[in-house]
FIMAR-137339 format. One record per atom (N, C-alpha, C): residue number from 1; residue in three letters; chain; atom name; x, y, z. Coordinates in Angstrom, 1 decimal, m for minus. Atoms other than C-alpha are relative to their C-alpha. Layout:
<sites>
  num  residu  chaine  atome      c1      c2      c3
  NUM     ALA       A     CA       X       Y       Z
...
</sites>
This chain:
<sites>
  num  residu  chaine  atome      c1      c2      c3
    1     MET       A      N     0.9    m1.2    m0.2
    1     MET       A     CA     0.0     0.1     0.1
    1     MET       A      C     0.9     1.0     0.0
    2     PRO       A      N    m0.9    m1.1     0.3
    2     PRO       A     CA     2.2     2.7    m1.3
    2     PRO       A      C    m0.4     1.3     0.7
    3     ASP       A      N     0.6    m1.3    m0.7
    3     ASP       A     CA    m0.2     5.7    m0.3
    3     ASP       A      C     0.1    m0.1     1.4
    4     GLU       A      N    m0.1     0.2    m1.5
    4     GLU       A     CA    m0.3     4.3     3.3
    4     GLU       A      C     1.5     0.1     0.5
    5     GLU       A      N    m1.3    m0.1    m0.4
    5     GLU       A     CA     3.4     4.0     3.5
    5     GLU       A      C     0.6     1.5    m0.1
    6     ARG       A      N    m0.4    m1.3     0.1
    6     ARG       A     CA     4.0     7.5     2.3
    6     ARG       A      C    m0.7     0.9     1.1
    7     LEU       A      N     0.7    m0.8    m0.9
    7     LEU       A     CA     1.4     8.8     4.6
    7     LEU       A      C     0.6    m0.1     1.6
    8     ILE       A      N    m0.7     0.4    m1.3
    8     ILE       A     CA     3.1     7.1     7.5
    8     ILE       A      C     1.4     0.7     0.2
    9     ARG       A      N    m1.4    m0.8    m0.1
    9     ARG       A     CA     6.5     8.5     6.5
    9     ARG       A      C    m0.1     1.3     0.4
   10     ARG       A      N     0.2    m1.4    m0.1
   10     ARG       A     CA     5.0    12.0     6.4
   10     ARG       A      C    m0.4     0.3     1.8
   11     ALA       A      N     0.4     0.0    m1.4
   11     ALA       A     CA     3.4    11.2    10.0
   11     ALA       A      C     1.2    m0.1     0.9
   12     ARG       A      N    m1.1     0.4    m1.0
   12     ARG       A     CA     6.7     9.9    11.5
   12     ARG       A      C     1.1     1.5    m0.1
   13     GLU       A      N    m0.5    m1.2    m0.1
   13     GLU       A     CA     8.0    13.5    10.5
   13     GLU       A      C    m0.8     1.0     0.4
   14     CYS       A      N     0.6    m0.8    m0.8
   14     CYS       A     CA     5.5    15.2    12.4
   14     CYS       A      C    m1.0     0.9    m0.9
   15     ASP       A      N     0.8    m0.6     0.8
   15     ASP       A     CA     3.3    16.2     9.6
   15     ASP       A      C    m1.5     0.2     0.5
   16     PRO       A      N     1.4     0.0    m0.8
   16     PRO       A     CA    m0.1    17.4    11.2
   16     PRO       A      C    m1.0    m0.5    m1.1
   17     GLN       A      N     0.8     0.3     0.8
   17     GLN       A     CA    m1.9    17.0     8.1
   17     GLN       A      C    m0.3    m1.7    m0.3
   18     ALA       A      N    m0.2     1.3     0.0
   18     ALA       A     CA    m0.6    13.3     7.7
   18     ALA       A      C    m0.7    m0.7     1.3
   19     LEU       A      N     0.3     0.4    m1.1
   19     LEU       A     CA    m1.2    12.7    11.3
   19     LEU       A      C    m1.7     0.0     0.1
   20     ALA       A      N     1.5    m0.2     0.1
   20     ALA       A     CA    m5.0    13.9    11.1
   20     ALA       A      C    m0.6    m1.0    m1.0
   21     MET       A      N     0.7     1.0     0.9
   21     MET       A     CA    m5.5    11.7     8.1
   21     MET       A      C     0.0    m1.2     0.4
   22     LEU       A      N    m0.2     1.2    m0.4
   22     LEU       A     CA    m4.3     8.7     9.8
   22     LEU       A      C    m1.1    m0.1     1.1
   23     TYR       A      N     1.0    m0.2    m1.0
   23     TYR       A     CA    m6.6     9.8    12.8
   23     TYR       A      C    m1.4    m0.4    m0.7
   24     ARG       A      N     1.4     0.2     0.6
   24     ARG       A     CA    m9.8    10.1    10.5
   24     ARG       A      C    m0.1    m1.2    m0.8
   25     ARG       A      N     0.1     1.2     0.6
   25     ARG       A     CA    m9.0     7.1     8.6
   25     ARG       A      C    m0.5    m1.1     1.1
   26     HIS       A      N     0.0     1.1    m0.9
   26     HIS       A     CA    m8.9     4.8    11.7
   26     HIS       A      C    m0.9     0.1     1.4
   27     VAL       A      N     0.6    m0.1    m1.3
   27     VAL       A     CA   m10.6     6.4    14.6
   27     VAL       A      C    m1.4    m0.7     0.2
   28     GLY       A      N     1.5     0.8    m0.1
   28     GLY       A     CA   m14.3     5.0    13.9
   28     GLY       A      C     0.4    m1.3     0.3
   29     ALA       A      N    m0.2     1.4    m0.2
   29     ALA       A     CA   m13.0     1.4    13.7
   29     ALA       A      C     0.7    m0.1     1.3
   30     ILE       A      N    m0.7     0.2    m1.4
   30     ILE       A     CA   m10.8     1.7    16.7
   30     ILE       A      C    m1.0     0.2     1.2
   31     TYR       A      N     1.2    m0.5    m1.1
   31     TYR       A     CA   m13.8     3.5    18.8
   31     TYR       A      C    m0.9    m1.3     0.2
   32     ARG       A      N     1.1     0.9     0.0
   32     ARG       A     CA   m16.2     0.7    17.6
   32     ARG       A      C     0.8    m1.4     0.8
   33     TYR       A      N    m0.8     1.1    m0.4
   33     TYR       A     CA   m13.6    m2.1    18.5
   33     TYR       A      C     0.1     0.2     1.7
   34     ILE       A      N    m0.1    m0.5    m1.3
   34     ILE       A     CA   m13.2    m0.6    22.0
   34     ILE       A      C    m1.3    m0.1     0.6
   35     HIS       A      N     1.4     0.2    m0.5
   35     HIS       A     CA   m16.8     0.0    22.6
   35     HIS       A      C    m0.5    m1.4     0.2
   36     LEU       A      N     0.7     1.5    m0.1
   36     LEU       A     CA   m17.7    m3.6    21.7
   36     LEU       A      C     0.6    m0.8     1.4
   37     ARG       A      N    m0.9     0.6    m1.0
   37     ARG       A     CA   m15.0    m4.6    24.3
   37     ARG       A      C    m0.5     0.5     1.4
   38     VAL       A      N     0.3    m0.7    m1.2
   38     VAL       A     CA   m16.1    m2.2    27.2
   38     VAL       A      C    m1.3     0.4     0.2
   39     GLY       A      N     1.5    m0.1    m0.2
   39     GLY       A     CA   m19.8    m1.7    26.6
   39     GLY       A      C    m0.3     1.4     0.5
   40     ARG       A      N     0.5    m1.4    m0.3
   40     ARG       A     CA   m19.8     2.2    27.6
   40     ARG       A      C     0.8     1.1    m0.9
   41     GLU       A      N    m0.3    m1.1     1.0
   41     GLU       A     CA   m19.6     5.1    25.2
   41     GLU       A      C     1.1     0.9     0.7
   42     ASP       A      N    m0.8    m0.9    m0.5
   42     ASP       A     CA   m17.9     7.4    27.6
   42     ASP       A      C     1.5    m0.8     0.2
   43     LEU       A      N    m1.2     0.6    m0.3
   43     LEU       A     CA   m15.1     4.8    28.6
   43     LEU       A      C     0.6    m0.2    m1.3
   44     ALA       A      N    m0.7     0.3     1.5
   44     ALA       A     CA   m14.7     3.9    24.8
   44     ALA       A      C     0.7     1.2    m0.4
   45     GLU       A      N    m0.7    m1.3     0.7
   45     GLU       A     CA   m14.1     7.4    23.8
   45     GLU       A      C     1.2     0.3     0.8
   46     ASP       A      N    m0.9    m0.4    m0.7
   46     ASP       A     CA   m11.6     8.1    26.8
   46     ASP       A      C     1.0    m1.2    m0.5
   47     LEU       A      N    m0.8     0.9     0.4
   47     LEU       A     CA    m9.8     4.7    25.7
   47     LEU       A      C     0.5     0.3    m1.5
   48     THR       A      N    m0.3    m0.2     1.4
   48     THR       A     CA    m9.9     5.5    21.8
   48     THR       A      C     1.0     1.4     0.0
   49     ALA       A      N    m1.0    m1.2    m0.1
   49     ALA       A     CA    m8.1     9.0    22.8
   49     ALA       A      C     1.3    m0.5     0.5
   50     ASP       A      N    m1.2     0.5    m0.5
   50     ASP       A     CA    m5.6     7.1    24.7
   50     ASP       A      C     0.8    m0.9    m1.4
   51     VAL       A      N    m0.7     1.0     1.1
   51     VAL       A     CA    m4.8     4.8    21.6
   51     VAL       A      C     0.7     1.0    m0.8
   52     PHE       A      N    m0.7    m0.8     0.8
   52     PHE       A     CA    m4.2     7.9    19.5
   52     PHE       A      C     0.8     0.8     0.6
   53     LEU       A      N    m1.3    m0.5    m0.6
   53     LEU       A     CA    m2.0     9.5    21.9
   53     LEU       A      C     1.1    m0.8     0.1
   54     LYS       A      N    m1.0     0.9     0.3
   54     LYS       A     CA    m0.1     6.4    22.0
   54     LYS       A      C     0.6     0.0    m1.4
   55     MET       A      N    m0.4     0.1     1.2
   55     MET       A     CA     0.1     6.4    18.4
   55     MET       A      C     0.9     1.4    m0.3
   56     LEU       A      N    m1.1    m1.2     0.3
   56     LEU       A     CA     1.6    10.1    18.3
   56     LEU       A      C     1.3    m0.3     0.9
   57     GLU       A      N    m1.1     0.4    m0.7
   57     GLU       A     CA     3.9     9.0    21.0
   57     GLU       A      C     1.1    m0.9    m0.7
   58     GLY       A      N    m0.7     1.0     0.4
   58     GLY       A     CA     5.1     6.1    19.2
   58     GLY       A      C     0.2    m0.4    m1.6
   59     ILE       A      N    m0.2     0.0     1.4
   59     ILE       A     CA     4.8     7.0    15.4
   59     ILE       A      C     1.2     0.0    m0.3
   60     GLU       A      N    m1.4     0.1     0.6
   60     GLU       A     CA     8.5     7.8    15.0
   60     GLU       A      C     0.8    m1.3     0.2
   61     SER       A      N    m0.6     1.1    m0.2
   61     SER       A     CA     9.5     4.4    16.0
   61     SER       A      C    m0.6    m1.0    m0.9
   62     PHE       A      N     0.9     1.0     0.8
   62     PHE       A     CA     6.7     2.6    13.7
   62     PHE       A      C     0.8    m0.3    m1.5
   63     ASN       A      N    m0.5     0.4     1.1
   63     ASN       A     CA     8.3     0.9    10.9
   63     ASN       A      C    m1.1    m0.5    m1.1
   64     TYR       A      N     1.2     0.5     0.8
   64     TYR       A     CA     6.0     0.2     7.9
   64     TYR       A      C     0.7    m1.4    m0.8
   65     ARG       A      N    m0.6     1.3     0.3
   65     ARG       A     CA     6.7    m3.4     6.9
   65     ARG       A      C    m0.9    m0.7    m1.0
   66     GLY       A      N     0.8     0.5     0.7
   66     GLY       A     CA     3.8    m3.9     4.5
   66     GLY       A      C    m1.2    m0.5     0.8
   67     VAL       A      N     1.2     0.3    m1.0
   67     VAL       A     CA     1.4    m4.8     7.4
   67     VAL       A      C    m0.7     1.4     0.2
   68     PRO       A      N     0.9    m1.1     0.0
   68     PRO       A     CA    m1.6    m2.5     7.5
   68     PRO       A      C     0.3     1.0     1.5
   69     PHE       A      N    m0.1    m1.0    m1.2
   69     PHE       A     CA    m1.1     0.5     9.9
   69     PHE       A      C    m1.1    m0.4     1.0
   70     ALA       A      N     1.0     0.3    m1.0
   70     ALA       A     CA    m4.6    m0.6    11.5
   70     ALA       A      C     0.3    m1.0     0.8
   71     ALA       A      N    m0.4     1.1    m1.0
   71     ALA       A     CA    m3.1    m3.6    12.8
   71     ALA       A      C     0.8     0.3     1.2
   72     TRP       A      N    m0.9    m0.8    m1.3
   72     TRP       A     CA    m0.6    m1.6    15.0
   72     TRP       A      C    m1.1     0.7     0.9
   73     LEU       A      N     1.3    m0.6    m0.8
   73     LEU       A     CA    m3.8     0.5    16.2
   73     LEU       A      C    m0.6    m0.8     0.7
   74     PHE       A      N     0.9     1.1    m0.5
   74     PHE       A     CA    m5.6    m2.4    16.8
   74     PHE       A      C     0.6    m0.8     1.2
   75     ARG       A      N    m0.9     0.6    m0.8
   75     ARG       A     CA    m2.8    m4.0    18.9
   75     ARG       A      C     0.1     1.1     1.1
   76     ILE       A      N    m0.2    m1.1    m1.1
   76     ILE       A     CA    m2.4    m0.5    20.8
   76     ILE       A      C    m1.7     0.0     0.9
   77     ALA       A      N     1.2     0.2    m0.6
   77     ALA       A     CA    m6.3    m0.7    21.5
   77     ALA       A      C    m0.2    m1.2     0.8
   78     HIS       A      N     0.2     1.1    m0.8
   78     HIS       A     CA    m6.2    m4.1    22.6
   78     HIS       A      C     0.7     0.1     1.4
   79     ASP       A      N    m0.7     0.1    m1.3
   79     ASP       A     CA    m3.5    m3.5    25.2
   79     ASP       A      C    m0.7     1.0     0.8
   80     ARG       A      N     0.7    m0.9    m0.8
   80     ARG       A     CA    m5.4    m0.4    26.4
   80     ARG       A      C    m1.4    m0.6     0.7
   81     VAL       A      N     1.2     0.5    m0.7
   81     VAL       A     CA    m8.5    m2.3    27.2
   81     VAL       A      C     0.4    m1.0     0.8
   82     VAL       A      N    m0.6     0.9    m0.9
   82     VAL       A     CA    m6.4    m5.1    28.8
   82     VAL       A      C     0.4     0.7     1.2
   83     ASP       A      N    m0.4    m0.9    m1.0
   83     ASP       A     CA    m4.9    m2.4    31.0
   83     ASP       A      C    m1.1     0.6     0.6
   84     TYR       A      N     1.2    m0.4    m0.8
   84     TYR       A     CA    m8.2    m0.9    31.8
   84     TYR       A      C    m0.5    m0.9     0.9
   85     PHE       A      N     0.7     0.9    m0.7
   85     PHE       A     CA    m9.7    m4.1    32.9
   85     PHE       A      C     1.0    m0.6     1.2
   86     ARG       A      N    m1.0     0.6    m1.0
   86     ARG       A     CA    m6.5    m5.3    34.8
   86     ARG       A      C     0.2     1.1     1.2
   87     HIS       A      N    m0.3    m1.2    m1.2
   87     HIS       A     CA    m6.2    m1.9    36.8
   87     HIS       A      C    m1.5     0.5     0.7
   88     GLN       A      N     1.1    m0.3    m0.8
   88     GLN       A     CA   m10.0    m1.7    37.6
   88     GLN       A      C    m0.3    m0.6     1.1
   89     ALA       A      N    m0.1     0.7    m1.3
   89     ALA       A     CA   m10.5    m2.1    41.1
   89     ALA       A      C    m1.7    m0.6     0.4
   90     ARG       A      N     1.3     0.9    m0.1
   90     ARG       A     CA   m14.3    m3.0    40.8
   90     ARG       A      C    m0.6     0.4    m1.4
   91     LYS       A      N     0.9    m0.1     1.3
   91     LYS       A     CA   m16.7    m3.7    37.8
   91     LYS       A      C    m0.9     1.1     0.2
   92     GLU       A      N     1.0    m1.2     0.1
   92     GLU       A     CA   m18.4    m0.3    36.8
   92     GLU       A      C    m1.3    m0.7    m0.5
   93     THR       A      N     1.3     0.5     0.8
   93     THR       A     CA   m22.1    m1.2    36.0
   93     THR       A      C    m1.0     1.3    m0.1
   94     VAL       A      N     0.9    m0.9     0.1
   94     VAL       A     CA   m24.8     1.0    34.9
   94     VAL       A      C    m1.1    m0.7     0.4
   95     SER       A      N     1.3     0.4    m0.5
   95     SER       A     CA   m28.1     0.8    36.7
   95     SER       A      C    m1.0    m0.3    m1.1
   96     LEU       A      N     1.0     0.4     0.9
   96     LEU       A     CA   m30.9    m0.8    35.0
   96     LEU       A      C    m1.0     1.3    m0.1
   97     SER       A      N     1.1    m1.2     0.2
   97     SER       A     CA   m33.1     2.6    35.4
   97     SER       A      C     0.8     0.9    m1.0
   98     GLU       A      N    m0.7    m0.7     1.2
   98     GLU       A     CA   m30.2     4.3    33.5
   98     GLU       A      C    m0.2    m0.5    m1.3
   99     ARG       A      N     0.1     0.7     1.0
   99     ARG       A     CA   m30.3     1.7    31.0
   99     ARG       A      C    m1.3     0.2    m0.9
  100     LEU       A      N     1.5     0.2     0.5
  100     LEU       A     CA   m34.2     1.7    30.5
  100     LEU       A      C    m0.1     1.6    m0.5
  101     SER       A      N     0.2    m1.3     0.5
  101     SER       A     CA   m34.1     5.7    30.3
  101     SER       A      C     0.6     0.4    m1.2
  102     ALA       A      N    m0.9    m0.1     1.2
  102     ALA       A     CA   m31.3     5.6    27.7
  102     ALA       A      C    m0.7    m0.6    m1.3
  103     LEU       A      N     0.6     0.7     1.1
  103     LEU       A     CA   m33.4     3.3    25.4
  103     LEU       A      C    m1.3     0.6    m0.7
  104     GLY       A      N     1.0    m0.9     0.4
  104     GLY       A     CA   m36.4     5.5    25.2
  104     GLY       A      C    m1.2    m0.8    m0.5
  105     GLU       A      N     1.1     0.7     0.6
  105     GLU       A     CA   m38.9     2.6    24.5
  105     GLU       A      C    m1.2    m0.6     1.2
  106     GLY       A      N     0.7     0.4    m1.0
  106     GLY       A     CA   m41.5     0.7    26.4
  106     GLY       A      C     0.6    m0.7     1.1
  107     PRO       A      N    m0.7     0.8    m0.9
  107     PRO       A     CA   m40.5    m0.8    29.8
  107     PRO       A      C     0.3    m1.3    m0.3
  108     LEU       A      N    m0.5     1.1     0.2
  108     LEU       A     CA   m40.6    m4.3    28.7
  108     LEU       A      C     0.9    m0.2    m1.2
  109     ALA       A      N    m1.2     0.1     1.2
  109     ALA       A     CA   m38.8    m3.8    25.3
  109     ALA       A      C     1.2     0.5     0.6
  110     MET       A      N    m1.4    m0.8    m0.3
  110     MET       A     CA   m36.1    m1.5    27.1
  110     MET       A      C     0.6    m1.2     0.9
  111     THR       A      N    m0.5     0.9    m0.9
  111     THR       A     CA   m35.6    m4.2    29.8
  111     THR       A      C     0.2    m1.4    m0.9
  112     GLU       A      N    m0.6     1.2     0.8
  112     GLU       A     CA   m35.4    m7.3    27.2
  112     GLU       A      C     1.2     0.5    m0.7
  113     ALA       A      N    m1.0    m0.4     0.9
  113     ALA       A     CA   m33.1    m5.2    24.9
  113     ALA       A      C     1.2     0.3     1.1
  114     ALA       A      N    m1.0    m0.2    m0.7
  114     ALA       A     CA   m30.9    m4.2    28.0
  114     ALA       A      C     0.6    m1.4     0.4
  115     LEU       A      N    m0.6     1.1    m0.2
  115     LEU       A     CA   m30.6    m7.7    29.1
  115     LEU       A      C     0.5    m1.0    m1.0
  116     ALA       A      N    m0.7     0.7     1.3
  116     ALA       A     CA   m30.1    m9.2    25.6
  116     ALA       A      C     1.3     0.6    m0.2
  117     GLY       A      N    m1.5    m0.5     0.5
  117     GLY       A     CA   m27.1    m6.7    25.1
  117     GLY       A      C     1.0    m0.4     1.1
  118     GLU       A      N    m1.0     0.4    m1.0
  118     GLU       A     CA   m25.6    m7.7    28.5
  118     GLU       A      C     0.4    m1.4    m0.2
  119     ARG       A      N    m0.3     1.5     0.4
  119     ARG       A     CA   m26.0   m11.4    27.6
  119     ARG       A      C     1.2    m0.1    m0.9
  120     LEU       A      N    m0.9     0.0     1.2
  120     LEU       A     CA   m24.2   m10.9    24.3
  120     LEU       A      C     1.4     0.7     0.4
  121     ARG       A      N    m1.2    m0.6    m0.4
  121     ARG       A     CA   m21.5    m8.8    25.9
  121     ARG       A      C     0.9    m1.1     1.0
  122     GLN       A      N    m0.6     1.1    m0.8
  122     GLN       A     CA   m20.8   m11.6    28.6
  122     GLN       A      C     0.4    m1.1    m0.8
  123     ALA       A      N    m0.3     1.1     0.8
  123     ALA       A     CA   m20.8   m14.2    26.0
  123     ALA       A      C     1.2     0.3    m1.0
  124     PHE       A      N    m1.4    m0.6     0.9
  124     PHE       A     CA   m18.3   m12.1    23.5
  124     PHE       A      C     1.1    m0.1     1.0
  125     GLY       A      N    m1.1    m0.3    m0.8
  125     GLY       A     CA   m16.2   m11.6    26.7
  125     GLY       A      C     0.6    m1.6     0.2
  126     ARG       A      N    m0.5     1.4    m0.3
  126     ARG       A     CA   m15.9   m15.7    26.9
  126     ARG       A      C     0.9    m0.2    m1.2
  127     LEU       A      N    m0.7     0.4     1.4
  127     LEU       A     CA   m14.4   m15.9    23.2
  127     LEU       A      C     1.6     0.5     0.4
  128     THR       A      N    m1.5    m0.2    m0.1
  128     THR       A     CA   m10.6   m16.1    23.0
  128     THR       A      C     0.3     1.5    m0.8
  129     GLU       A      N    m0.2    m1.3     0.5
  129     GLU       A     CA    m8.9   m12.7    22.0
  129     GLU       A      C    m0.1    m0.1    m1.5
  130     GLU       A      N     0.1     0.1     1.6
  130     GLU       A     CA    m8.4   m13.9    18.3
  130     GLU       A      C    m1.5     0.0    m0.5
  131     GLN       A      N     1.7     0.1     0.5
  131     GLN       A     CA   m12.2   m14.7    18.1
  131     GLN       A      C    m0.5     1.3     0.0
  132     GLN       A      N     0.5    m1.3     0.0
  132     GLN       A     CA   m13.0   m11.5    19.3
  132     GLN       A      C     0.4     1.0    m1.0
  133     GLN       A      N    m0.2    m0.6     0.8
  133     GLN       A     CA   m11.1    m9.8    17.1
  133     GLN       A      C    m0.5    m0.2    m1.5
  134     VAL       A      N     0.6     0.5     1.0
  134     VAL       A     CA   m12.3   m11.7    14.1
  134     VAL       A      C    m1.3     0.5    m0.2
  135     ILE       A      N     1.6    m0.2     0.0
  135     ILE       A     CA   m16.0   m11.1    15.0
  135     ILE       A      C     0.0     1.6    m0.1
  136     VAL       A      N     0.1    m1.7     0.0
  136     VAL       A     CA   m15.3    m7.1    15.4
  136     VAL       A      C     0.4     0.5    m1.3
  137     LEU       A      N    m0.5    m0.1     1.4
  137     LEU       A     CA   m13.3    m7.0    12.2
  137     LEU       A      C    m1.1    m0.2    m1.2
  138     LYS       A      N     1.0     0.6     1.1
  138     LYS       A     CA   m15.8    m9.1    10.2
  138     LYS       A      C    m1.4     0.7    m0.1
  139     PHE       A      N     1.3    m0.4    m0.2
  139     PHE       A     CA   m19.0    m8.0    11.4
  139     PHE       A      C    m0.4     1.6     0.4
  140     GLY       A      N     0.0    m1.4    m0.4
  140     GLY       A     CA   m18.3    m4.7    13.1
  140     GLY       A      C     0.6     0.9    m1.0
  141     GLU       A      N    m0.5    m0.8     1.0
  141     GLU       A     CA   m16.2    m3.4    10.5
  141     GLU       A      C    m0.4    m0.4    m1.6
  142     GLY       A      N     0.6     0.5     1.5
  142     GLY       A     CA   m17.6    m5.4     7.4
  142     GLY       A      C     1.2    m0.3    m0.7
  143     LEU       A      N    m1.0     0.4     0.8
  143     LEU       A     CA   m14.1    m6.6     6.4
  143     LEU       A      C    m0.1    m1.5    m0.6
  144     THR       A      N     0.2     1.6     0.4
  144     THR       A     CA   m13.6    m9.6     4.2
  144     THR       A      C     1.1    m0.7     0.7
  145     ASN       A      N    m1.1     0.9    m0.7
  145     ASN       A     CA   m11.6   m12.7     5.4
  145     ASN       A      C     1.3     0.6    m0.4
  146     ALA       A      N    m1.2    m0.2     0.3
  146     ALA       A     CA    m8.7   m11.7     3.6
  146     ALA       A      C     0.4     1.3     0.4
  147     GLU       A      N    m0.2    m1.2    m0.7
  147     GLU       A     CA    m8.8    m8.2     5.0
  147     GLU       A      C     0.4    m0.2     1.3
  148     VAL       A      N    m0.1     0.2    m1.1
  148     VAL       A     CA    m8.9    m9.3     8.3
  148     VAL       A      C     1.4    m1.0     0.2
  149     GLY       A      N    m1.2     0.4     0.1
  149     GLY       A     CA    m6.1   m11.8     7.7
  149     GLY       A      C     1.2     0.7    m0.1
  150     ARG       A      N    m1.0    m0.9     0.0
  150     ARG       A     CA    m3.9    m9.3     6.7
  150     ARG       A      C     0.2     1.0     1.0
  151     LEU       A      N    m0.2    m0.9    m1.2
  151     LEU       A     CA    m4.5    m7.1     9.6
  151     LEU       A      C     0.4    m0.9     1.3
  152     LEU       A      N    m0.3     0.8    m1.0
  152     LEU       A     CA    m4.1   m10.1    12.0
  152     LEU       A      C     1.1    m0.9    m0.2
  153     GLY       A      N    m1.2     1.0     0.4
  153     GLY       A     CA    m1.2   m11.9    10.1
  153     GLY       A      C    m0.5    m1.3    m0.1
  154     LYS       A      N     0.6     1.4     0.0
  154     LYS       A     CA    m3.3   m15.0     9.6
  154     LYS       A      C    m0.4    m0.1    m1.6
  155     SER       A      N     0.6     0.5     1.4
  155     SER       A     CA    m4.4   m16.8     6.4
  155     SER       A      C    m1.5     0.2     0.0
  156     GLU       A      N     1.6    m0.2     0.2
  156     GLU       A     CA    m8.0   m16.5     5.0
  156     GLU       A      C    m0.6    m1.0     0.7
  157     GLY       A      N     0.4     1.2    m0.5
  157     GLY       A     CA    m8.4   m20.1     6.0
  157     GLY       A      C    m0.1    m0.1     1.6
  158     ALA       A      N     0.1    m0.2    m1.3
  158     ALA       A     CA    m7.6   m19.3     9.6
  158     ALA       A      C    m1.0     0.9     0.8
  159     VAL       A      N     1.1    m1.0    m0.4
  159     VAL       A     CA    m9.8   m16.4     9.7
  159     VAL       A      C    m1.3    m0.5    m0.1
  160     LYS       A      N     1.0     0.6     0.1
  160     LYS       A     CA   m12.6   m18.5     8.5
  160     LYS       A      C    m0.3    m1.1     1.3
  161     SER       A      N    m0.1     0.9    m1.4
  161     SER       A     CA   m11.8   m21.2    11.3
  161     SER       A      C    m0.5     0.7     1.2
  162     LEU       A      N     0.3    m0.8    m1.1
  162     LEU       A     CA   m11.7   m18.6    13.8
  162     LEU       A      C    m1.5     0.5     0.3
  163     GLN       A      N     1.2    m0.2     0.0
  163     GLN       A     CA   m15.0   m17.1    12.8
  163     GLN       A      C    m1.1    m1.1     0.4
  164     HIS       A      N     0.9     1.3    m0.1
  164     HIS       A     CA   m16.8   m20.5    12.7
  164     HIS       A      C     0.1    m0.4     1.6
  165     ARG       A      N    m0.1     0.4    m1.2
  165     ARG       A     CA   m15.5   m21.4    16.1
  165     ARG       A      C    m0.7     1.1     1.0
  166     ALA       A      N     0.6    m1.1    m1.0
  166     ALA       A     CA   m16.3   m18.0    17.8
  166     ALA       A      C    m1.6    m0.1    m0.2
  167     LEU       A      N     1.4     0.0     0.2
  167     LEU       A     CA   m19.9   m18.0    16.2
  167     LEU       A      C    m0.6    m1.2     0.7
  168     THR       A      N     0.6     1.3    m0.5
  168     THR       A     CA   m20.3   m21.7    17.4
  168     THR       A      C     0.0     0.2     1.5
  169     SER       A      N     0.1    m0.2    m1.4
  169     SER       A     CA   m19.3   m20.6    20.9
  169     SER       A      C    m0.9     1.2     0.7
  170     LEU       A      N     1.1    m1.0    m0.5
  170     LEU       A     CA   m21.5   m17.5    21.1
  170     LEU       A      C    m1.3    m0.8     0.0
  171     ARG       A      N     1.3     1.1     0.0
  171     ARG       A     CA   m24.4   m20.0    20.0
  171     ARG       A      C    m0.2    m0.7     1.4
  172     ARG       A      N     0.3     0.9    m0.9
  172     ARG       A     CA   m23.7   m22.3    22.6
  172     ARG       A      C    m0.1     0.9     1.3
  173     PHE       A      N     0.1    m0.9    m1.2
  173     PHE       A     CA   m23.1   m19.6    25.5
  173     PHE       A      C    m1.3     0.7     0.2
  174     LEU       A      N     1.3    m0.5     0.0
  174     LEU       A     CA   m26.3   m17.8    24.5
  174     LEU       A      C    m1.2    m1.1     0.2
  175     GLU       A      N     1.1     1.1    m0.5
  175     GLU       A     CA   m28.3   m21.0    24.6
  175     GLU       A      C    m0.1    m0.4     1.3
  176     LYS       A      N     0.2     0.1    m1.6
  176     LYS       A     CA   m27.2   m21.7    27.9
  176     LYS       A      C    m0.5     0.9     0.9
  177     GLU       A      N     0.6    m1.2    m0.8
  177     GLU       A     CA   m28.3   m18.6    29.2
  177     GLU       A      C    m1.4     0.1    m0.1
  178     ARG       A      N     1.5     0.2     0.0
  178     ARG       A     CA   m31.8   m19.2    28.0
  178     ARG       A      C    m0.4    m1.0     0.9
</sites>
């Protein structure tokens, strides 16, 4: 990807336009990845900001080797999420009434949606890190198996296998919850 390589070279030289372009290209995907992992908008915004701060701090040492720049950012995002959960003193929860008021529907529908979302987040959290990444990149970002493979350094077949195992595990976890 020669265009990306030139952009990264400019960013390493602290070109503000190149840095802004890298940010705009990747901020949405990084935010969605983090939000899916932590389940809170405010926290996802903070951790996304941390990822791009780390990008700014480390861009000079980044060497383009043909692997998409997004792979480096997803690794930073993963590390920030792991650090957050590692240092969290207690699990922060949003009260049921806050969730209900945020949804803006009837009480029964809101309760069902909140509980379904929580069950899905819990099931997702039981997947391996690689399975989570494949699911986020495939279904959250809409990437093809080949694109996911390039980002994660895996073959297309390995991505298909991880996706299949992840979906099977999710189905099994969610069926147990019923």
